[in-house]
C-alpha positions in Angstrom: 9.1 -22.2 2.2 6.6 -21.0 -0.4 6.0 -17.7 1.5 9.6 -16.6 0.7 9.0 -17.1 -3.0 5.7 -15.3 -2.7 7.2 -12.4 -0.8 9.9 -11.9 -3.4 7.5 -12.0 -6.4 4.4 -10.2 -4.9 5.5 -8.5 -1.8 2.5 -6.2 -1.5 0.0 -8.9 -2.2 1.6 -11.3 0.3 1.7 -8.6 2.9 -2.0 -8.0 2.4 -2.7 -11.7 2.7 -0.8 -11.8 6.0 -2.7 -8.8 7.3 -6.1 -10.4 6.3 -5.0 -13.6 8.2 -4.0 -11.6 11.3 -7.3 -9.7 11.2 -9.3 -13.0 10.9 -7.4 -14.6 13.8 -7.8 -11.5 15.9 -11.6 -11.6 15.4 -11.8 -15.2 16.7 
């Protein structure tokens, strides 16, 4: 999956993106 490649290359940025998605989902 693309997220694995992303995680390897830009770990921090990908983690931040996941956190943003979790926050948005939690607000729904």
